[in-house]
PDB file of the backbone (N, CA, C, O) and the ligand in Angstrom, with CONECT records:
HET     ZN  A 101       1
ATOM      1  N   MET A   1      37.621 -47.112  34.338  1.00  0.00           N
ATOM      2  CA  MET A   1      36.963 -46.224  33.312  1.00  0.00           C
ATOM      3  C   MET A   1      35.949 -45.325  34.023  1.00  0.00           C
ATOM      4  O   MET A   1      35.842 -44.138  33.714  1.00  0.00           O
ATOM      5  N   SER A   2      35.235 -45.874  34.939  1.00  0.00           N
ATOM      6  CA  SER A   2      34.170 -45.021  35.608  1.00  0.00           C
ATOM      7  C   SER A   2      34.672 -44.361  36.826  1.00  0.00           C
ATOM      8  O   SER A   2      34.448 -44.731  37.978  1.00  0.00           O
ATOM      9  N   ASP A   3      35.382 -43.334  36.451  1.00  0.00           N
ATOM     10  CA  ASP A   3      35.968 -42.451  37.575  1.00  0.00           C
ATOM     11  C   ASP A   3      35.123 -41.220  37.899  1.00  0.00           C
ATOM     12  O   ASP A   3      35.503 -40.376  38.709  1.00  0.00           O
ATOM     13  N   GLY A   4      33.972 -41.146  37.244  1.00  0.00           N
ATOM     14  CA  GLY A   4      32.968 -40.022  37.500  1.00  0.00           C
ATOM     15  C   GLY A   4      33.411 -38.760  36.838  1.00  0.00           C
ATOM     16  O   GLY A   4      32.681 -37.769  36.883  1.00  0.00           O
ATOM     17  N   GLY A   5      34.555 -38.737  36.230  1.00  0.00           N
ATOM     18  CA  GLY A   5      34.869 -37.416  35.522  1.00  0.00           C
ATOM     19  C   GLY A   5      34.204 -37.315  34.177  1.00  0.00           C
ATOM     20  O   GLY A   5      33.567 -38.246  33.685  1.00  0.00           O
ATOM     21  N   GLU A   6      34.379 -36.150  33.605  1.00  0.00           N
ATOM     22  CA  GLU A   6      33.855 -35.941  32.222  1.00  0.00           C
ATOM     23  C   GLU A   6      34.708 -36.630  31.273  1.00  0.00           C
ATOM     24  O   GLU A   6      35.924 -36.714  31.444  1.00  0.00           O
ATOM     25  N   LEU A   7      34.054 -37.163  30.200  1.00  0.00           N
ATOM     26  CA  LEU A   7      34.790 -37.754  29.065  1.00  0.00           C
ATOM     27  C   LEU A   7      35.479 -36.623  28.307  1.00  0.00           C
ATOM     28  O   LEU A   7      34.974 -35.508  28.172  1.00  0.00           O
ATOM     29  N   THR A   8      36.610 -36.966  27.844  1.00  0.00           N
ATOM     30  CA  THR A   8      37.312 -36.127  26.833  1.00  0.00           C
ATOM     31  C   THR A   8      36.785 -36.658  25.462  1.00  0.00           C
ATOM     32  O   THR A   8      36.152 -37.708  25.348  1.00  0.00           O
ATOM     33  N   CYS A   9      37.131 -35.778  24.378  1.00  0.00           N
ATOM     34  CA  CYS A   9      36.752 -36.213  23.036  1.00  0.00           C
ATOM     35  C   CYS A   9      37.323 -37.553  22.659  1.00  0.00           C
ATOM     36  O   CYS A   9      36.687 -38.420  22.059  1.00  0.00           O
ATOM     37  N   GLN A  10      38.621 -37.660  23.073  1.00  0.00           N
ATOM     38  CA  GLN A  10      39.427 -38.901  22.773  1.00  0.00           C
ATOM     39  C   GLN A  10      38.658 -40.139  23.375  1.00  0.00           C
ATOM     40  O   GLN A  10      38.452 -41.151  22.704  1.00  0.00           O
ATOM     41  N   GLU A  11      38.279 -40.006  24.582  1.00  0.00           N
ATOM     42  CA  GLU A  11      37.604 -41.070  25.328  1.00  0.00           C
ATOM     43  C   GLU A  11      36.289 -41.345  24.624  1.00  0.00           C
ATOM     44  O   GLU A  11      35.921 -42.513  24.500  1.00  0.00           O
ATOM     45  N   LEU A  12      35.588 -40.385  24.174  1.00  0.00           N
ATOM     46  CA  LEU A  12      34.286 -40.572  23.615  1.00  0.00           C
ATOM     47  C   LEU A  12      34.462 -41.371  22.326  1.00  0.00           C
ATOM     48  O   LEU A  12      33.704 -42.304  22.061  1.00  0.00           O
ATOM     49  N   VAL A  13      35.534 -40.978  21.470  1.00  0.00           N
ATOM     50  CA  VAL A  13      35.894 -41.707  20.242  1.00  0.00           C
ATOM     51  C   VAL A  13      36.079 -43.240  20.531  1.00  0.00           C
ATOM     52  O   VAL A  13      35.608 -44.116  19.805  1.00  0.00           O
ATOM     53  N   GLU A  14      36.786 -43.465  21.628  1.00  0.00           N
ATOM     54  CA  GLU A  14      37.083 -44.849  21.977  1.00  0.00           C
ATOM     55  C   GLU A  14      35.829 -45.658  22.393  1.00  0.00           C
ATOM     56  O   GLU A  14      35.807 -46.884  22.292  1.00  0.00           O
ATOM     57  N   LEU A  15      34.814 -44.954  22.850  1.00  0.00           N
ATOM     58  CA  LEU A  15      33.675 -45.622  23.312  1.00  0.00           C
ATOM     59  C   LEU A  15      32.472 -45.723  22.374  1.00  0.00           C
ATOM     60  O   LEU A  15      31.437 -46.309  22.691  1.00  0.00           O
ATOM     61  N   VAL A  16      32.686 -45.072  21.114  1.00  0.00           N
ATOM     62  CA  VAL A  16      31.593 -44.891  20.136  1.00  0.00           C
ATOM     63  C   VAL A  16      30.920 -46.299  19.839  1.00  0.00           C
ATOM     64  O   VAL A  16      29.712 -46.507  19.954  1.00  0.00           O
ATOM     65  N   THR A  17      31.872 -47.246  19.438  1.00  0.00           N
ATOM     66  CA  THR A  17      31.269 -48.459  18.944  1.00  0.00           C
ATOM     67  C   THR A  17      30.492 -49.195  20.174  1.00  0.00           C
ATOM     68  O   THR A  17      29.411 -49.752  19.983  1.00  0.00           O
ATOM     69  N   ASP A  18      31.066 -49.158  21.335  1.00  0.00           N
ATOM     70  CA  ASP A  18      30.345 -49.777  22.452  1.00  0.00           C
ATOM     71  C   ASP A  18      29.059 -49.098  22.672  1.00  0.00           C
ATOM     72  O   ASP A  18      28.048 -49.725  22.991  1.00  0.00           O
ATOM     73  N   TYR A  19      29.083 -47.814  22.504  1.00  0.00           N
ATOM     74  CA  TYR A  19      27.725 -47.106  22.678  1.00  0.00           C
ATOM     75  C   TYR A  19      26.739 -47.442  21.703  1.00  0.00           C
ATOM     76  O   TYR A  19      25.551 -47.540  22.009  1.00  0.00           O
ATOM     77  N   LEU A  20      27.193 -47.636  20.474  1.00  0.00           N
ATOM     78  CA  LEU A  20      26.221 -47.967  19.387  1.00  0.00           C
ATOM     79  C   LEU A  20      25.782 -49.470  19.522  1.00  0.00           C
ATOM     80  O   LEU A  20      24.694 -49.876  19.115  1.00  0.00           O
ATOM     81  N   GLU A  21      26.667 -50.210  20.092  1.00  0.00           N
ATOM     82  CA  GLU A  21      26.214 -51.576  20.438  1.00  0.00           C
ATOM     83  C   GLU A  21      25.420 -51.712  21.633  1.00  0.00           C
ATOM     84  O   GLU A  21      24.875 -52.795  21.846  1.00  0.00           O
ATOM     85  N   GLY A  22      25.272 -50.687  22.500  1.00  0.00           N
ATOM     86  CA  GLY A  22      24.505 -50.740  23.672  1.00  0.00           C
ATOM     87  C   GLY A  22      25.326 -51.477  24.738  1.00  0.00           C
ATOM     88  O   GLY A  22      24.744 -52.062  25.651  1.00  0.00           O
ATOM     89  N   ALA A  23      26.669 -51.463  24.645  1.00  0.00           N
ATOM     90  CA  ALA A  23      27.488 -52.179  25.515  1.00  0.00           C
ATOM     91  C   ALA A  23      28.026 -51.351  26.746  1.00  0.00           C
ATOM     92  O   ALA A  23      28.737 -51.863  27.611  1.00  0.00           O
ATOM     93  N   LEU A  24      27.647 -50.089  26.754  1.00  0.00           N
ATOM     94  CA  LEU A  24      28.194 -49.240  27.892  1.00  0.00           C
ATOM     95  C   LEU A  24      27.330 -49.473  29.149  1.00  0.00           C
ATOM     96  O   LEU A  24      26.128 -49.728  29.073  1.00  0.00           O
ATOM     97  N   SER A  25      27.936 -49.383  30.186  1.00  0.00           N
ATOM     98  CA  SER A  25      27.097 -49.255  31.467  1.00  0.00           C
ATOM     99  C   SER A  25      26.285 -48.076  31.490  1.00  0.00           C
ATOM    100  O   SER A  25      26.586 -47.131  30.761  1.00  0.00           O
ATOM    101  N   ALA A  26      25.262 -48.025  32.265  1.00  0.00           N
ATOM    102  CA  ALA A  26      24.342 -46.852  32.362  1.00  0.00           C
ATOM    103  C   ALA A  26      25.118 -45.560  32.761  1.00  0.00           C
ATOM    104  O   ALA A  26      24.829 -44.448  32.320  1.00  0.00           O
ATOM    105  N   ASP A  27      26.071 -45.799  33.586  1.00  0.00           N
ATOM    106  CA  ASP A  27      26.976 -44.666  34.019  1.00  0.00           C
ATOM    107  C   ASP A  27      27.723 -44.056  32.930  1.00  0.00           C
ATOM    108  O   ASP A  27      27.693 -42.846  32.709  1.00  0.00           O
ATOM    109  N   ASP A  28      28.436 -44.950  32.206  1.00  0.00           N
ATOM    110  CA  ASP A  28      29.307 -44.485  31.088  1.00  0.00           C
ATOM    111  C   ASP A  28      28.353 -43.897  29.961  1.00  0.00           C
ATOM    112  O   ASP A  28      28.678 -42.903  29.312  1.00  0.00           O
ATOM    113  N   ARG A  29      27.279 -44.502  29.791  1.00  0.00           N
ATOM    114  CA  ARG A  29      26.347 -44.035  28.673  1.00  0.00           C
ATOM    115  C   ARG A  29      25.855 -42.578  29.143  1.00  0.00           C
ATOM    116  O   ARG A  29      25.730 -41.683  28.307  1.00  0.00           O
ATOM    117  N   HIS A  30      25.623 -42.398  30.293  1.00  0.00           N
ATOM    118  CA  HIS A  30      25.198 -41.047  30.786  1.00  0.00           C
ATOM    119  C   HIS A  30      26.261 -40.063  30.516  1.00  0.00           C
ATOM    120  O   HIS A  30      26.000 -38.990  29.970  1.00  0.00           O
ATOM    121  N   ARG A  31      27.479 -40.402  30.888  1.00  0.00           N
ATOM    122  CA  ARG A  31      28.657 -39.546  30.649  1.00  0.00           C
ATOM    123  C   ARG A  31      28.844 -39.237  29.085  1.00  0.00           C
ATOM    124  O   ARG A  31      29.114 -38.126  28.629  1.00  0.00           O
ATOM    125  N   PHE A  32      28.668 -40.334  28.395  1.00  0.00           N
ATOM    126  CA  PHE A  32      28.912 -40.193  26.920  1.00  0.00           C
ATOM    127  C   PHE A  32      27.860 -39.181  26.329  1.00  0.00           C
ATOM    128  O   PHE A  32      28.194 -38.341  25.494  1.00  0.00           O
ATOM    129  N   GLU A  33      26.616 -39.297  26.788  1.00  0.00           N
ATOM    130  CA  GLU A  33      25.524 -38.444  26.274  1.00  0.00           C
ATOM    131  C   GLU A  33      25.690 -37.023  26.829  1.00  0.00           C
ATOM    132  O   GLU A  33      25.319 -36.065  26.152  1.00  0.00           O
ATOM    133  N   ALA A  34      26.216 -36.867  27.993  1.00  0.00           N
ATOM    134  CA  ALA A  34      26.430 -35.590  28.561  1.00  0.00           C
ATOM    135  C   ALA A  34      27.538 -34.908  27.694  1.00  0.00           C
ATOM    136  O   ALA A  34      27.393 -33.726  27.383  1.00  0.00           O
ATOM    137  N   HIS A  35      28.509 -35.527  27.340  1.00  0.00           N
ATOM    138  CA  HIS A  35      29.589 -34.989  26.486  1.00  0.00           C
ATOM    139  C   HIS A  35      28.960 -34.564  25.134  1.00  0.00           C
ATOM    140  O   HIS A  35      29.293 -33.503  24.608  1.00  0.00           O
ATOM    141  N   LEU A  36      28.026 -35.416  24.562  1.00  0.00           N
ATOM    142  CA  LEU A  36      27.535 -35.197  23.248  1.00  0.00           C
ATOM    143  C   LEU A  36      26.635 -33.869  23.251  1.00  0.00           C
ATOM    144  O   LEU A  36      26.479 -33.150  22.264  1.00  0.00           O
ATOM    145  N   ASP A  37      26.074 -33.658  24.504  1.00  0.00           N
ATOM    146  CA  ASP A  37      25.307 -32.415  24.646  1.00  0.00           C
ATOM    147  C   ASP A  37      25.993 -31.155  24.423  1.00  0.00           C
ATOM    148  O   ASP A  37      25.437 -30.178  23.922  1.00  0.00           O
ATOM    149  N   GLY A  38      27.255 -31.185  24.816  1.00  0.00           N
ATOM    150  CA  GLY A  38      28.066 -29.943  24.686  1.00  0.00           C
ATOM    151  C   GLY A  38      29.057 -29.986  23.616  1.00  0.00           C
ATOM    152  O   GLY A  38      29.873 -29.066  23.543  1.00  0.00           O
ATOM    153  N   CYS A  39      29.084 -30.970  22.754  1.00  0.00           N
ATOM    154  CA  CYS A  39      30.219 -31.157  21.781  1.00  0.00           C
ATOM    155  C   CYS A  39      29.659 -31.489  20.424  1.00  0.00           C
ATOM    156  O   CYS A  39      29.426 -32.664  20.141  1.00  0.00           O
ATOM    157  N   GLY A  40      29.427 -30.491  19.551  1.00  0.00           N
ATOM    158  CA  GLY A  40      29.032 -30.719  18.209  1.00  0.00           C
ATOM    159  C   GLY A  40      29.862 -31.566  17.364  1.00  0.00           C
ATOM    160  O   GLY A  40      29.362 -32.274  16.489  1.00  0.00           O
ATOM    161  N   GLY A  41      31.190 -31.516  17.609  1.00  0.00           N
ATOM    162  CA  GLY A  41      32.203 -32.345  16.796  1.00  0.00           C
ATOM    163  C   GLY A  41      31.942 -33.825  17.133  1.00  0.00           C
ATOM    164  O   GLY A  41      32.018 -34.657  16.229  1.00  0.00           O
ATOM    165  N   CYS A  42      31.637 -34.193  18.396  1.00  0.00           N
ATOM    166  CA  CYS A  42      31.468 -35.580  18.762  1.00  0.00           C
ATOM    167  C   CYS A  42      30.051 -36.016  18.195  1.00  0.00           C
ATOM    168  O   CYS A  42      29.922 -37.151  17.735  1.00  0.00           O
ATOM    169  N   ARG A  43      29.035 -35.167  18.220  1.00  0.00           N
ATOM    170  CA  ARG A  43      27.764 -35.557  17.565  1.00  0.00           C
ATOM    171  C   ARG A  43      27.955 -35.905  16.162  1.00  0.00           C
ATOM    172  O   ARG A  43      27.396 -36.877  15.653  1.00  0.00           O
ATOM    173  N   ALA A  44      28.776 -35.084  15.501  1.00  0.00           N
ATOM    174  CA  ALA A  44      28.994 -35.299  14.014  1.00  0.00           C
ATOM    175  C   ALA A  44      29.699 -36.659  13.897  1.00  0.00           C
ATOM    176  O   ALA A  44      29.302 -37.503  13.094  1.00  0.00           O
ATOM    177  N   TYR A  45      30.761 -36.862  14.717  1.00  0.00           N
ATOM    178  CA  TYR A  45      31.502 -38.041  14.667  1.00  0.00           C
ATOM    179  C   TYR A  45      30.596 -39.390  14.886  1.00  0.00           C
ATOM    180  O   TYR A  45      30.721 -40.403  14.197  1.00  0.00           O
ATOM    181  N   LEU A  46      29.651 -39.231  15.974  1.00  0.00           N
ATOM    182  CA  LEU A  46      28.737 -40.282  16.167  1.00  0.00           C
ATOM    183  C   LEU A  46      27.841 -40.550  15.021  1.00  0.00           C
ATOM    184  O   LEU A  46      27.561 -41.709  14.716  1.00  0.00           O
ATOM    185  N   ASP A  47      27.384 -39.545  14.381  1.00  0.00           N
ATOM    186  CA  ASP A  47      26.528 -39.716  13.135  1.00  0.00           C
ATOM    187  C   ASP A  47      27.306 -40.482  12.069  1.00  0.00           C
ATOM    188  O   ASP A  47      26.804 -41.398  11.417  1.00  0.00           O
ATOM    189  N   GLN A  48      28.579 -40.048  11.927  1.00  0.00           N
ATOM    190  CA  GLN A  48      29.306 -40.752  10.838  1.00  0.00           C
ATOM    191  C   GLN A  48      29.590 -42.284  11.267  1.00  0.00           C
ATOM    192  O   GLN A  48      29.554 -43.203  10.448  1.00  0.00           O
ATOM    193  N   MET A  49      29.833 -42.435  12.440  1.00  0.00           N
ATOM    194  CA  MET A  49      30.100 -43.818  12.955  1.00  0.00           C
ATOM    195  C   MET A  49      28.824 -44.688  12.760  1.00  0.00           C
ATOM    196  O   MET A  49      28.906 -45.848  12.355  1.00  0.00           O
ATOM    197  N   ARG A  50      27.665 -44.097  13.057  1.00  0.00           N
ATOM    198  CA  ARG A  50      26.453 -44.840  12.935  1.00  0.00           C
ATOM    199  C   ARG A  50      26.176 -45.151  11.461  1.00  0.00           C
ATOM    200  O   ARG A  50      25.751 -46.265  11.156  1.00  0.00           O
ATOM    201  N   GLU A  51      26.396 -44.232  10.557  1.00  0.00           N
ATOM    202  CA  GLU A  51      26.217 -44.513   9.158  1.00  0.00           C
ATOM    203  C   GLU A  51      27.258 -45.597   8.678  1.00  0.00           C
ATOM    204  O   GLU A  51      26.918 -46.464   7.873  1.00  0.00           O
ATOM    205  N   THR A  52      28.479 -45.530   9.169  1.00  0.00           N
ATOM    206  CA  THR A  52      29.474 -46.458   8.845  1.00  0.00           C
ATOM    207  C   THR A  52      29.081 -47.908   9.304  1.00  0.00           C
ATOM    208  O   THR A  52      29.265 -48.870   8.560  1.00  0.00           O
ATOM    209  N   ILE A  53      28.600 -48.015  10.405  1.00  0.00           N
ATOM    210  CA  ILE A  53      28.137 -49.204  10.985  1.00  0.00           C
ATOM    211  C   ILE A  53      26.928 -49.851  10.263  1.00  0.00           C
ATOM    212  O   ILE A  53      26.866 -51.049   9.986  1.00  0.00           O
ATOM    213  N   LEU A  54      25.939 -48.897   9.976  1.00  0.00           N
ATOM    214  CA  LEU A  54      24.730 -49.398   9.146  1.00  0.00           C
ATOM    215  C   LEU A  54      25.296 -49.879   7.819  1.00  0.00           C
ATOM    216  O   LEU A  54      24.864 -50.925   7.334  1.00  0.00           O
ATOM    217  N   ALA A  55      26.250 -49.163   7.200  1.00  0.00           N
ATOM    218  CA  ALA A  55      26.739 -49.496   5.898  1.00  0.00           C
ATOM    219  C   ALA A  55      27.482 -50.910   5.976  1.00  0.00           C
ATOM    220  O   ALA A  55      27.487 -51.690   5.024  1.00  0.00           O
ATOM    221  N   ALA A  56      28.057 -51.147   7.095  1.00  0.00           N
ATOM    222  CA  ALA A  56      28.821 -52.330   7.268  1.00  0.00           C
ATOM    223  C   ALA A  56      27.930 -53.447   7.688  1.00  0.00           C
ATOM    224  O   ALA A  56      28.380 -54.567   7.927  1.00  0.00           O
ATOM    225  N   GLY A  57      26.622 -53.133   7.783  1.00  0.00           N
ATOM    226  CA  GLY A  57      25.616 -54.300   8.110  1.00  0.00           C
ATOM    227  C   GLY A  57      25.453 -54.670   9.537  1.00  0.00           C
ATOM    228  O   GLY A  57      25.114 -55.804   9.876  1.00  0.00           O
ATOM    229  N   GLY A  58      25.706 -53.669  10.403  1.00  0.00           N
ATOM    230  CA  GLY A  58      25.550 -53.921  11.867  1.00  0.00           C
ATOM    231  C   GLY A  58      26.732 -53.770  12.679  1.00  0.00           C
ATOM    232  O   GLY A  58      27.838 -53.713  12.141  1.00  0.00           O
ATOM    233  N   ALA A  59      26.592 -53.701  13.922  1.00  0.00           N
ATOM    234  CA  ALA A  59      27.662 -53.492  14.839  1.00  0.00           C
ATOM    235  C   ALA A  59      28.728 -54.611  14.732  1.00  0.00           C
ATOM    236  O   ALA A  59      29.924 -54.395  14.929  1.00  0.00           O
ATOM    237  N   ALA A  60      28.210 -55.829  14.402  1.00  0.00           N
ATOM    238  CA  ALA A  60      29.211 -56.948  14.335  1.00  0.00           C
ATOM    239  C   ALA A  60      30.239 -56.707  13.170  1.00  0.00           C
ATOM    240  O   ALA A  60      31.313 -57.308  13.144  1.00  0.00           O
ATOM    241  N   GLY A  61      29.863 -55.808  12.215  1.00  0.00           N
ATOM    242  CA  GLY A  61      30.740 -55.482  11.150  1.00  0.00           C
ATOM    243  C   GLY A  61      31.579 -54.191  11.508  1.00  0.00           C
ATOM    244  O   GLY A  61      32.308 -53.659  10.672  1.00  0.00           O
ATOM    245  N   ALA A  62      31.434 -53.713  12.807  1.00  0.00           N
ATOM    246  CA  ALA A  62      32.054 -52.470  13.095  1.00  0.00           C
ATOM    247  C   ALA A  62      33.491 -52.489  13.559  1.00  0.00           C
ATOM    248  O   ALA A  62      34.036 -51.510  14.068  1.00  0.00           O
ATOM    249  N   ASP A  63      34.098 -53.704  13.348  1.00  0.00           N
ATOM    250  CA  ASP A  63      35.496 -53.770  13.597  1.00  0.00           C
ATOM    251  C   ASP A  63      36.217 -53.081  12.507  1.00  0.00           C
ATOM    252  O   ASP A  63      36.711 -53.681  11.552  1.00  0.00           O
ATOM    253  N   LEU A  64      36.267 -51.669  12.695  1.00  0.00           N
ATOM    254  CA  LEU A  64      36.791 -50.861  11.644  1.00  0.00           C
ATOM    255  C   LEU A  64      38.313 -51.269  11.425  1.00  0.00           C
ATOM    256  O   LEU A  64      39.099 -51.540  12.333  1.00  0.00           O
ATOM    257  N   ASP A  65      38.577 -51.265  10.142  1.00  0.00           N
ATOM    258  CA  ASP A  65      40.035 -51.366   9.849  1.00  0.00           C
ATOM    259  C   ASP A  65      40.703 -50.085  10.151  1.00  0.00           C
ATOM    260  O   ASP A  65      40.036 -49.050  10.136  1.00  0.00           O
ATOM    261  N   PRO A  66      41.963 -50.066  10.425  1.00  0.00           N
ATOM    262  CA  PRO A  66      42.660 -48.920  10.885  1.00  0.00           C
ATOM    263  C   PRO A  66      42.567 -47.754   9.855  1.00  0.00           C
ATOM    264  O   PRO A  66      42.469 -46.606  10.288  1.00  0.00           O
ATOM    265  N   ALA A  67      42.593 -47.976   8.584  1.00  0.00           N
ATOM    266  CA  ALA A  67      42.587 -46.936   7.602  1.00  0.00           C
ATOM    267  C   ALA A  67      41.140 -46.185   7.727  1.00  0.00           C
ATOM    268  O   ALA A  67      41.033 -44.960   7.666  1.00  0.00           O
ATOM    269  N   MET A  68      40.120 -47.016   7.898  1.00  0.00           N
ATOM    270  CA  MET A  68      38.779 -46.436   8.027  1.00  0.00           C
ATOM    271  C   MET A  68      38.696 -45.560   9.281  1.00  0.00           C
ATOM    272  O   MET A  68      38.166 -44.449   9.282  1.00  0.00           O
ATOM    273  N   ARG A  69      39.240 -46.123  10.313  1.00  0.00           N
ATOM    274  CA  ARG A  69      39.193 -45.313  11.665  1.00  0.00           C
ATOM    275  C   ARG A  69      39.966 -44.014  11.469  1.00  0.00           C
ATOM    276  O   ARG A  69      39.538 -42.957  11.932  1.00  0.00           O
ATOM    277  N   GLN A  70      41.082 -44.092  10.798  1.00  0.00           N
ATOM    278  CA  GLN A  70      41.883 -42.922  10.650  1.00  0.00           C
ATOM    279  C   GLN A  70      41.167 -41.910   9.814  1.00  0.00           C
ATOM    280  O   GLN A  70      41.199 -40.715  10.109  1.00  0.00           O
ATOM    281  N   ARG A  71      40.522 -42.369   8.775  1.00  0.00           N
ATOM    282  CA  ARG A  71      39.660 -41.405   7.823  1.00  0.00           C
ATOM    283  C   ARG A  71      38.668 -40.733   8.703  1.00  0.00           C
ATOM    284  O   ARG A  71      38.511 -39.513   8.652  1.00  0.00           O
ATOM    285  N   LEU A  72      37.988 -41.507   9.517  1.00  0.00           N
ATOM    286  CA  LEU A  72      36.935 -40.849  10.402  1.00  0.00           C
ATOM    287  C   LEU A  72      37.577 -39.884  11.354  1.00  0.00           C
ATOM    288  O   LEU A  72      37.038 -38.808  11.616  1.00  0.00           O
ATOM    289  N   MET A  73      38.736 -40.261  11.881  1.00  0.00           N
ATOM    290  CA  MET A  73      39.403 -39.245  12.876  1.00  0.00           C
ATOM    291  C   MET A  73      39.756 -37.941  12.088  1.00  0.00           C
ATOM    292  O   MET A  73      39.511 -36.829  12.556  1.00  0.00           O
ATOM    293  N   ASP A  74      40.331 -38.128  10.893  1.00  0.00           N
ATOM    294  CA  ASP A  74      40.715 -36.985  10.111  1.00  0.00           C
ATOM    295  C   ASP A  74      39.492 -36.115   9.827  1.00  0.00           C
ATOM    296  O   ASP A  74      39.539 -34.899  10.017  1.00  0.00           O
ATOM    297  N   SER A  75      38.438 -36.709   9.390  1.00  0.00           N
ATOM    298  CA  SER A  75      37.201 -35.783   9.075  1.00  0.00           C
ATOM    299  C   SER A  75      36.714 -35.171  10.346  1.00  0.00           C
ATOM    300  O   SER A  75      36.188 -34.058  10.360  1.00  0.00           O
ATOM    301  N   PHE A  76      36.888 -35.894  11.406  1.00  0.00           N
ATOM    302  CA  PHE A  76      36.403 -35.339  12.705  1.00  0.00           C
ATOM    303  C   PHE A  76      37.322 -34.137  13.061  1.00  0.00           C
ATOM    304  O   PHE A  76      36.851 -33.100  13.528  1.00  0.00           O
ATOM    305  N   ARG A  77      38.544 -34.296  12.845  1.00  0.00           N
ATOM    306  CA  ARG A  77      39.487 -33.129  13.145  1.00  0.00           C
ATOM    307  C   ARG A  77      39.147 -31.913  12.259  1.00  0.00           C
ATOM    308  O   ARG A  77      39.102 -30.753  12.669  1.00  0.00           O
ATOM    309  N   ASP A  78      38.919 -32.306  11.030  1.00  0.00           N
ATOM    310  CA  ASP A  78      38.674 -31.165  10.048  1.00  0.00           C
ATOM    311  C   ASP A  78      37.423 -30.378  10.467  1.00  0.00           C
ATOM    312  O   ASP A  78      37.334 -29.152  10.401  1.00  0.00           O
ATOM    313  N   TRP A  79      36.484 -31.194  10.897  1.00  0.00           N
ATOM    314  CA  TRP A  79      35.137 -30.510  11.367  1.00  0.00           C
ATOM    315  C   TRP A  79      35.528 -29.597  12.507  1.00  0.00           C
ATOM    316  O   TRP A  79      35.107 -28.442  12.566  1.00  0.00           O
ATOM    317  N   ARG A  80      36.340 -30.123  13.417  1.00  0.00           N
ATOM    318  CA  ARG A  80      36.574 -29.364  14.681  1.00  0.00           C
ATOM    319  C   ARG A  80      37.267 -27.951  14.267  1.00  0.00           C
ATOM    320  O   ARG A  80      36.915 -26.855  14.704  1.00  0.00           O
ATOM    321  N   SER A  81      38.273 -28.177  13.381  1.00  0.00           N
ATOM    322  CA  SER A  81      39.129 -26.942  13.197  1.00  0.00           C
ATOM    323  C   SER A  81      38.340 -26.026  12.288  1.00  0.00           C
ATOM    324  O   SER A  81      38.508 -24.817  12.447  1.00  0.00           O
ATOM    325  N   SER A  82      37.483 -26.451  11.336  1.00  0.00           N
ATOM    326  CA  SER A  82      36.731 -25.526  10.518  1.00  0.00           C
ATOM    327  C   SER A  82      35.624 -24.798  11.356  1.00  0.00           C
ATOM    328  O   SER A  82      35.202 -23.694  11.012  1.00  0.00           O
ATOM    329  N   ARG A  83      35.175 -25.445  12.451  1.00  0.00           N
ATOM    330  CA  ARG A  83      34.126 -24.711  13.247  1.00  0.00           C
ATOM    331  C   ARG A  83      34.865 -23.940  14.339  1.00  0.00           C
ATOM    332  O   ARG A  83      34.308 -23.010  14.922  1.00  0.00           O
ATOM    333  N   ASP A  84      36.069 -24.304  14.610  1.00  0.00           N
ATOM    334  CA  ASP A  84      36.820 -23.666  15.690  1.00  0.00           C
ATOM    335  C   ASP A  84      36.069 -23.510  16.965  1.00  0.00           C
ATOM    336  O   ASP A  84      35.871 -22.390  17.437  1.00  0.00           O
ATOM    337  N   VAL A  85      35.647 -24.596  17.536  1.00  0.00           N
ATOM    338  CA  VAL A  85      34.886 -24.528  18.702  1.00  0.00           C
ATOM    339  C   VAL A  85      35.679 -24.948  19.945  1.00  0.00           C
ATOM    340  O   VAL A  85      35.141 -24.940  21.052  1.00  0.00           O
TER     341      VAL A  85
HETATM  342 ZN    ZN A 101      33.763 -34.013  22.081  1.00  0.00          ZN2+
END
């Protein structure tokens, strides 16, 4: 995973729960945050995930069921296309 390249949005989505749990290595966290810096869509997605995890009672409850994950992905896509970035 740590190949030094930039994260894609897809990779960031995969890492969001680890990030919120503080489970990423310093290197991955740096790349994660570098991507957030330039990507409003992923910042919005991270905010949604954080709220979802808080609502679920903590990161331990963040084993999202597939439907929830899909719903988040859909709203993420909607955000991207509506902003056309
Ligand atoms: Zn992104």
